[in-house]
C-alpha positions in Angstrom: 195.8 -105.5 62.9 194.6 -108.5 60.7 191.1 -107.4 59.0 189.3 -110.0 57.6 185.6 -108.8 55.6 182.8 -111.7 54.9 179.9 -111.3 53.6 176.5 -112.8 53.3 175.2 -114.6 50.3 173.2 -111.3 48.9 175.7 -108.9 49.4 178.2 -108.6 46.6 181.6 -106.6 47.3 184.5 -106.3 45.0 188.2 -105.8 45.7 188.5 -102.2 45.6 185.0 -102.2 47.9 186.9 -104.3 50.3 189.9 -102.2 50.5 187.5 -99.2 51.0 185.7 -101.0 54.1 189.2 -102.3 55.8 190.2 -98.4 55.8 187.1 -97.5 57.5 187.5 -100.1 60.1 190.9 -99.5 60.4 190.9 -95.7 60.3 188.3 -95.9 63.2 190.1 -98.2 65.4 194.0 -97.2 64.6 194.3 -95.6 68.3 193.9 -99.5 69.5 196.0 -101.0 66.8 198.8 -102.0 69.3 196.1 -104.2 71.3 194.0 -105.7 68.5 195.6 -108.7 66.5 192.5 -109.2 64.6 189.2 -107.9 63.4 186.6 -109.6 61.8 183.5 -107.7 59.6 180.4 -109.2 58.9 178.2 -107.4 56.5 174.5 -108.9 55.4 171.4 -107.6 54.2 168.6 -108.9 56.9 165.8 -108.1 54.4 167.1 -109.3 51.3 164.0 -111.4 50.5 161.7 -108.9 50.9 163.7 -106.1 49.0 162.4 -103.6 51.1 162.6 -102.5 54.8 164.3 -99.8 56.8 167.8 -100.6 58.8 168.1 -103.8 56.5 172.0 -103.9 56.2 173.8 -105.2 59.1 177.4 -105.2 60.0 178.9 -107.2 63.1 182.5 -106.6 64.0 184.7 -109.1 66.0 187.7 -108.0 67.5 190.2 -109.9 69.0 192.2 -107.9 71.5 196.0 -109.6 73.3 195.0 -111.4 76.5 191.4 -111.0 76.6 188.0 -112.5 75.0 186.9 -111.6 71.7 184.2 -108.8 71.8 182.1 -107.9 68.9 179.5 -105.3 68.3 176.4 -105.2 65.5 174.8 -102.2 63.8 171.8 -102.3 61.4 171.1 -99.4 59.2 169.7 -98.0 55.7 173.3 -98.3 54.0 176.5 -100.6 54.3 178.2 -97.4 54.9 176.3 -96.2 57.5 176.0 -99.7 59.3 180.2 -100.0 59.2 180.5 -96.7 60.3 178.1 -97.6 63.4 179.6 -100.7 64.3 182.9 -99.2 64.3 182.1 -96.4 66.6 180.2 -98.5 68.8 183.5 -101.0 69.0 185.6 -97.9 69.6 183.8 -97.1 72.5 183.5 -100.5 73.9 187.2 -101.3 73.8 188.0 -97.8 74.9 186.0 -98.4 78.3 187.6 -102.3 78.4 191.0 -100.8 78.3 190.2 -97.9 80.7 188.6 -100.4 83.1 191.9 -102.5 83.3 194.0 -99.5 83.6 191.5 -98.2 86.7 192.2 -101.6 88.1 195.5 -101.8 88.0 195.7 -98.7 89.6 193.5 -99.6 92.7 195.7 -102.6 93.0 197.4 -102.5 96.5 200.3 -104.6 97.7 201.2 -105.6 101.0 203.4 -102.9 102.5 206.7 -104.3 103.4 206.9 -105.3 107.4 209.6 -103.1 108.9 211.7 -104.5 111.6 210.9 -102.5 115.0 213.5 -102.2 117.5 213.5 -101.1 121.0 
């Protein structure tokens, strides 16, 4: 699972912080690692020009899952850590729901029964 971290122009993260963020996201989504090919994490400060405000930090995570269209979630919170954890939780639930749904659809598929030759 490849993880790419992108930040807005007003957020600075160093290599150790990038590794920490990657670890949080990877840990939250580890049970789906066989299905996820790539994750993109976008971090931004929505109120950077105002320097004040509630729920200013935004995390958007886009997941690319094998054989499916990309899916994404967004979470805003008071801190980067809260926004990252919130988005990771949302994405976990969304992927879980999508995979459960596809399993359920496959289990309900009916195939035509083979025709038996009737002998009189």
